[in-house]
C-alpha positions as CSV (number, residue, x, y, z in Angstrom):
1,M,0.0,0.0,0.0
2,T,2.9,2.4,0.5
3,G,3.5,2.6,-3.3
4,R,0.0,3.6,-4.4
5,P,0.0,7.2,-3.3
6,T,3.3,7.7,-5.0
7,D,1.9,6.1,-8.2
8,L,-1.1,8.3,-8.1
9,T,1.0,11.4,-7.5
10,R,3.1,10.5,-10.5
11,R,0.1,10.0,-12.7
12,A,-1.4,13.3,-11.6
13,A,1.8,15.1,-12.3
14,L,2.1,13.6,-15.8
15,R,-1.6,14.5,-16.5
16,A,-1.0,18.1,-15.3
17,G,2.1,18.4,-17.5
18,A,0.2,17.1,-20.5
19,L,-2.6,19.6,-19.9
20,A,-0.1,22.4,-19.5
21,A,1.6,21.5,-22.8
22,L,-1.8,21.7,-24.5
23,A,-2.6,25.0,-23.0
24,V,0.3,26.8,-24.6
25,P,-0.9,26.7,-28.2
26,L,-4.5,27.1,-27.1
27,A,-3.5,30.3,-25.3
28,A,-1.6,31.6,-28.3
29,C,-4.7,31.4,-30.4
30,G,-6.9,32.9,-27.7
31,P,-8.3,36.5,-27.5
32,G,-5.7,39.2,-28.1
33,Y,-3.4,37.2,-30.4
34,D,-3.0,38.9,-33.8
35,E,-2.8,36.4,-36.6
36,S,-2.0,38.9,-39.3
37,P,1.6,39.1,-40.6
38,D,3.9,41.4,-38.8
39,P,4.4,44.6,-40.7
40,L,8.0,44.8,-39.5
41,Q,8.8,41.5,-41.2
42,P,9.5,43.0,-44.7
43,L,11.8,45.6,-43.0
44,L,13.7,42.8,-41.2
45,A,14.0,40.7,-44.4
46,A,15.3,43.7,-46.4
47,A,17.8,44.6,-43.6
48,E,19.2,41.0,-43.5
49,A,19.5,40.8,-47.2
50,D,21.2,44.2,-47.4
51,A,23.6,43.4,-44.7
52,A,24.7,40.2,-46.4
53,A,25.0,41.8,-49.8
54,A,27.0,44.7,-48.5
55,R,29.3,42.4,-46.5
56,A,30.2,40.6,-49.8
57,L,30.9,44.0,-51.4
58,A,33.2,45.1,-48.5
59,K,36.0,43.0,-49.9
60,G,36.4,45.0,-53.1
61,E,36.2,48.6,-54.3
62,N,34.4,51.0,-51.9
63,A,35.2,48.6,-49.1
64,D,34.8,51.2,-46.4
65,A,31.4,52.4,-47.5
66,A,30.2,48.9,-48.1
67,G,31.4,47.9,-44.6
68,Q,29.6,50.8,-43.0
69,L,26.5,49.8,-44.9
70,A,26.8,46.2,-43.9
71,D,27.3,47.0,-40.2
72,A,24.4,49.5,-40.1
73,R,21.9,47.2,-41.9
74,A,23.0,44.3,-39.6
75,A,22.2,46.6,-36.6
76,H,18.8,47.4,-38.1
77,A,18.2,43.6,-38.6
78,A,19.1,42.8,-35.0
79,A,16.8,45.5,-33.6
80,L,13.9,44.6,-35.8
81,K,14.3,40.8,-35.2
82,S,14.2,41.4,-31.4
83,E,10.8,43.2,-31.8
84,V,9.4,40.7,-34.4
85,D,10.4,37.7,-32.2
86,R,8.8,39.4,-29.2
87,L,5.3,39.5,-30.7
88,N,5.8,36.2,-32.6
89,R,3.2,36.9,-35.2
90,P,2.9,34.8,-38.4
91,R,5.9,35.1,-40.7
92,T,5.7,35.8,-44.4
93,S,8.1,34.2,-46.9
94,S,10.1,36.3,-49.2
95,S,12.9,35.7,-51.6
96,A,16.2,37.6,-51.3
97,P,16.9,40.0,-54.2
98,P,19.8,39.2,-56.5
99,A,23.3,39.8,-55.1
100,P,24.6,43.2,-56.3
101,A,27.8,43.3,-58.3
102,A,28.7,46.9,-57.2
103,L,27.9,49.3,-54.4
104,G,25.8,51.5,-56.7
105,E,23.3,48.6,-57.0
106,M,22.5,49.1,-53.3
107,K,21.3,52.6,-53.8
108,E,17.7,51.7,-54.8
109,R,17.5,49.1,-52.1
110,L,18.5,51.6,-49.5
111,A,16.0,54.2,-50.8
112,T,13.2,51.5,-50.8
113,A,14.0,50.4,-47.2
114,R,13.9,54.0,-46.1
115,K,10.5,54.6,-47.8
116,Q,9.0,51.4,-46.4
117,A,10.0,52.4,-42.9
118,E,8.8,56.0,-43.2
119,D,5.4,54.8,-44.4
120,L,4.9,52.6,-41.4
121,V,5.7,55.2,-38.6
122,G,2.3,56.9,-38.5
123,G,0.3,53.8,-37.7
124,L,2.4,51.8,-35.3
125,P,2.3,51.6,-31.5
126,R,4.7,54.0,-29.9
127,Y,7.3,51.5,-28.9
128,R,7.5,50.2,-32.5
129,A,7.1,53.6,-34.2
130,G,10.3,54.9,-32.6
131,L,12.3,51.9,-33.7
132,V,11.0,52.1,-37.3
133,A,11.6,55.9,-37.4
134,A,15.2,55.3,-36.3
135,V,15.7,52.7,-38.9
136,A,14.3,55.1,-41.6
137,A,16.7,57.8,-40.4
138,G,19.6,55.3,-40.4
139,C,18.9,54.4,-44.0
140,A,18.7,58.2,-44.8
141,A,22.0,58.8,-43.2
142,L,23.6,55.9,-45.1
143,Q,22.6,57.5,-48.3
144,R,25.1,60.3,-47.6
145,T,28.1,58.0,-46.9
146,A,29.2,57.5,-50.6
147,P,28.2,59.0,-53.9
148,A,27.3,55.6,-55.2
149,L,24.5,55.3,-52.5
150,G,23.0,58.8,-52.7
151,P,22.7,61.6,-52.2
152,G,19.1,60.5,-51.4
153,E,16.2,62.9,-50.8
154,D,16.2,65.5,-48.1
155,A,13.3,65.6,-45.6
156,P,10.4,68.0,-46.6
157,A,10.5,71.5,-45.3
158,P,9.2,71.8,-41.8
159,A,5.7,73.0,-41.1
160,P,3.6,73.0,-37.9
161,A,1.6,69.9,-37.3
162,A,-2.1,70.4,-37.7
163,G,-4.2,70.8,-34.6
164,A,-3.3,71.2,-31.0
165,V,-0.2,69.5,-29.6
166,P,-1.2,66.5,-27.4
167,A,-0.5,67.1,-23.8
168,E,1.9,64.2,-23.5
169,A,4.0,65.6,-26.3
170,V,4.6,69.1,-24.9
171,D,7.6,68.2,-22.8
172,P,9.4,66.2,-25.6
173,L,8.7,69.2,-27.9
174,Q,10.2,71.6,-25.4
175,T,13.3,69.3,-25.3
176,A,13.4,69.4,-29.1
177,L,13.1,73.2,-29.1
178,A,16.0,73.4,-26.6
179,A,18.1,71.2,-29.0
180,E,17.2,73.4,-31.9
181,H,18.2,76.5,-30.0
182,A,21.5,74.9,-29.3
183,A,22.0,73.9,-32.9
184,V,21.4,77.4,-34.2
185,W,24.0,78.7,-31.7
186,V,26.5,76.0,-32.7
187,Y,26.3,76.9,-36.4
188,G,27.0,80.5,-35.5
189,L,30.0,79.5,-33.4
190,V,31.7,77.3,-36.0
191,S,31.5,79.8,-38.8
192,A,34.7,81.4,-37.6
193,F,36.6,78.1,-37.7
194,L,35.5,76.6,-41.0
195,P,37.1,77.3,-44.4
196,G,35.1,79.0,-47.2
197,D,34.1,75.8,-48.9
198,F,32.0,74.8,-45.8
199,G,30.0,78.0,-46.2
200,D,27.0,76.5,-48.0
201,A,26.6,73.6,-45.6
202,E,27.0,75.9,-42.6
203,K,24.4,78.4,-43.9
204,A,21.9,75.7,-44.9
205,G,22.2,73.9,-41.6
206,A,21.8,77.2,-39.6
207,A,18.8,78.2,-41.7
208,E,16.9,74.9,-41.4
209,H,17.4,74.7,-37.6
210,A,16.1,78.3,-37.3
211,V,13.0,77.3,-39.3
212,R,12.5,74.2,-37.1
213,R,13.0,76.4,-34.0
214,D,10.3,78.8,-35.2
215,V,7.9,76.0,-36.1
216,L,8.3,74.6,-32.6
217,Q,7.7,77.9,-30.9
218,T,4.5,78.4,-33.0
219,M,3.2,74.9,-32.1
220,L,3.9,75.2,-28.4
221,A,2.5,78.7,-28.1
222,A,-0.7,77.6,-30.0
223,S,-1.1,74.9,-27.4
224,G,-0.9,77.3,-24.5
225,A,2.7,76.4,-23.5
226,T,5.5,78.9,-23.0
227,P,8.3,77.9,-25.4
228,V,11.6,77.3,-23.7
229,A,14.0,80.2,-24.3
230,P,17.5,79.8,-25.6
231,E,20.5,79.8,-23.3
232,A,22.8,82.9,-23.5
233,A,25.6,80.5,-24.6
234,Y,26.4,76.8,-24.7
235,V,29.5,75.0,-23.6
236,P,30.7,72.4,-26.1
237,K,32.0,69.1,-24.6
238,K,35.3,69.8,-26.4
239,P,36.9,73.1,-27.2
240,V,36.4,74.4,-30.8
241,T,39.8,75.4,-32.1
242,D,39.9,74.3,-35.8
243,A,37.8,72.9,-38.6
244,T,37.9,69.3,-37.2
245,S,36.7,70.3,-33.8
246,A,34.1,72.6,-35.4
247,S,32.8,69.7,-37.5
248,L,32.6,67.5,-34.4
249,V,30.6,70.0,-32.4
250,V,28.2,70.4,-35.4
251,A,27.8,66.6,-35.7
252,T,27.1,66.4,-31.9
253,A,24.4,69.1,-32.2
254,E,22.8,67.2,-35.0
255,A,22.8,64.0,-33.0
256,D,21.3,65.8,-30.0
257,C,18.5,67.0,-32.3
258,A,18.0,63.5,-33.6
259,N,17.7,62.2,-30.0
260,A,15.1,64.9,-29.1
261,W,13.0,64.4,-32.2
262,L,12.9,60.6,-31.8
263,A,11.6,61.2,-28.3
264,V,8.7,63.1,-29.8
265,V,7.9,60.0,-31.9
266,N,8.0,57.9,-28.8
267,H,5.6,60.1,-26.9
268,T,2.7,60.6,-29.2
269,D,0.1,58.6,-31.1
270,D,-0.8,61.7,-33.3
271,A,0.2,60.7,-36.9
272,G,0.7,64.3,-38.0
273,L,3.0,65.1,-35.2
274,R,4.9,61.9,-35.7
275,T,5.4,62.8,-39.4
276,T,6.8,66.2,-38.3
277,A,9.1,64.6,-35.9
278,L,10.2,61.9,-38.4
279,H,11.1,64.5,-41.0
280,A,13.2,66.4,-38.4
281,L,14.9,63.2,-37.2
282,V,15.7,62.2,-40.8
283,A,17.0,65.7,-41.6
284,A,19.3,65.8,-38.5
285,S,20.6,62.3,-39.3
286,R,21.4,63.2,-42.9
287,R,23.0,66.6,-42.0
288,G,25.1,65.0,-39.3
289,T,26.7,62.3,-41.5
290,P,29.0,64.5,-43.6
291,W,30.0,66.5,-40.5
292,R,30.9,63.3,-38.7
293,S,33.0,62.3,-41.7
294,E,34.8,65.7,-41.7
295,A,35.5,65.2,-38.0
296,G,37.0,61.7,-38.6
297,E,34.3,59.9,-36.7
298,K,33.6,56.3,-37.6
299,P,31.2,55.2,-38.7
300,A,30.2,58.4,-40.5
301,A,26.6,57.4,-40.4
302,I,24.9,56.5,-37.1
303,A,23.1,53.2,-37.7
304,I,20.1,53.9,-35.5
305,P,19.9,57.7,-34.9
306,G,18.3,58.8,-31.7
307,Q,18.7,55.5,-29.9
308,A,20.8,55.4,-26.7
309,S,24.2,54.0,-27.4
């Protein structure tokens, strides 16, 4: 008689384990599970294919640009895969595009990936919208790393988002305004240290940041907030003494703007405001790339702009 309770306990444990195993797939198909394909899957497949194709090109001509492209697209793939795996929605099958014979053949693929990502940002949940916006900005930045890949299209001219600013976006917009104030000041600072052939880039950057600053002030004031004022002066992390250090401080200001604008995407569900922030994020990422290159920073293009490193 001493063995029977043990046998019963063992049978009960086996029965409970079998029921638990059956419960997993049943729960996966229960309420709340989305059986539609993951919209991030095409972005992931493209990033993986681009990384592999660029890696093969990194052994020949334009090796540095191809290597940067491979590393950046691999970073995009890793970030996207983590999010796709997290939700574990149905996968779609896709065939990899033909392997390119030269870096220039990656140009259209990069532009397509950027457009696909930009088109998704407005309708995604916040935590996904920010990731996809950063991937789009990364592709846009890569378009400026080599003539064969770009130059790519600049972001549209800034304009105030329609309607009132959502309350949860006010603080992120104030942070973006502070970053734009600083960028305007930085462009004024470096003009004394840059040779004449930098003049057009310096003037264009200063002008666009001034426009974005004005747009933000208008948006915040229209929503009843008092726009944050500029500081009297800003202290760069490193002294500006020549063209290289001047390029670095500009690149840093552009990265700060990218960080701030990505935070706006992460803090609103408003599609119009997200679009405004996405365009500003893309613009800062594209402008920052040649400045990073001039400063000797590697890689020249930040793979996932606005994301904490």
